[in-house]
C-alpha positions in Angstrom: 16.1 -17.3 -117.1 16.2 -14.5 -119.6 19.5 -12.7 -120.1 20.2 -9.3 -121.4 23.3 -8.2 -123.2 25.0 -6.9 -120.0 24.7 -10.5 -118.6 22.2 -9.6 -116.0 19.7 -12.5 -115.5 15.9 -11.7 -115.1 13.6 -14.1 -113.3 10.6 -11.7 -113.5 8.8 -13.3 -116.6 9.2 -16.8 -115.3 8.2 -16.1 -111.7 5.2 -14.1 -112.9 4.2 -17.1 -115.0 4.6 -19.2 -111.9 2.4 -16.9 -109.9 -0.3 -17.0 -112.5 -0.3 -20.7 -112.6 -0.3 -20.7 -108.8 1.6 -24.0 -109.0 5.4 -23.8 -108.8 5.8 -27.5 -109.9 3.7 -27.0 -113.0 5.9 -24.0 -113.8 9.1 -26.0 -113.5 10.3 -24.7 -110.2 10.9 -26.0 -106.6 10.4 -23.7 -103.7 13.1 -23.6 -101.0 12.9 -22.3 -97.5 15.4 -19.6 -96.6 16.0 -16.1 -95.4 16.2 -13.1 -97.8 18.2 -10.1 -96.8 18.9 -6.9 -98.5 22.1 -4.8 -98.5 20.8 -1.3 -98.0 23.9 0.3 -99.5 24.3 -1.8 -102.7 20.6 -2.8 -103.1 21.9 -6.5 -103.6 19.7 -9.2 -102.2 21.0 -12.4 -100.7 19.4 -15.8 -100.2 20.5 -18.3 -97.7 19.0 -21.7 -97.2 17.2 -22.4 -94.0 14.6 -25.2 -93.9 12.6 -23.2 -91.3 13.4 -19.8 -92.7 10.8 -17.2 -92.9 10.8 -16.8 -96.7 10.6 -19.0 -99.7 12.5 -18.7 -102.9 12.4 -20.6 -106.2 15.0 -22.8 -107.9 14.7 -23.9 -111.5 13.9 -27.5 -111.6 14.2 -28.0 -115.4 16.8 -27.2 -118.1 16.5 -24.0 -120.2 15.1 -25.9 -123.2 12.0 -26.9 -121.2 11.3 -23.3 -120.2 11.8 -22.1 -123.7 9.3 -24.7 -125.0 6.7 -23.8 -122.3 7.1 -20.0 -122.0 8.3 -18.3 -125.2 5.3 -19.6 -127.3 3.0 -17.9 -124.9 4.7 -14.6 -125.9 4.1 -15.5 -129.6 7.9 -15.4 -130.3 10.0 -17.8 -132.2 12.4 -20.0 -130.2 16.0 -18.7 -130.5 17.7 -22.0 -129.7 19.5 -24.2 -132.3 17.3 -27.0 -133.6 19.7 -29.6 -131.9 18.9 -28.0 -128.5 15.2 -28.6 -129.0 15.4 -32.3 -129.4 14.2 -34.3 -126.5 17.0 -35.5 -124.3 17.1 -39.2 -123.2 
């Protein structure tokens, strides 16, 4: 996930990447069945698990280092993680 200074997480770049690959697993995601609902007053959306739900949502299947190694170079930007965080974990 990408996070801005206010603390709001944004999935848009990663889910767009997943859609372009047309393969959630290759993009490091798992899809989960569920129901998505929207609070019309606050605009907040809610996801609840339901194996036979009418919607699907994605869950990150890897750690943030994996996404940084895969995605940020596509943007042509330098990784902003400490060098120790970029070492392969056992």
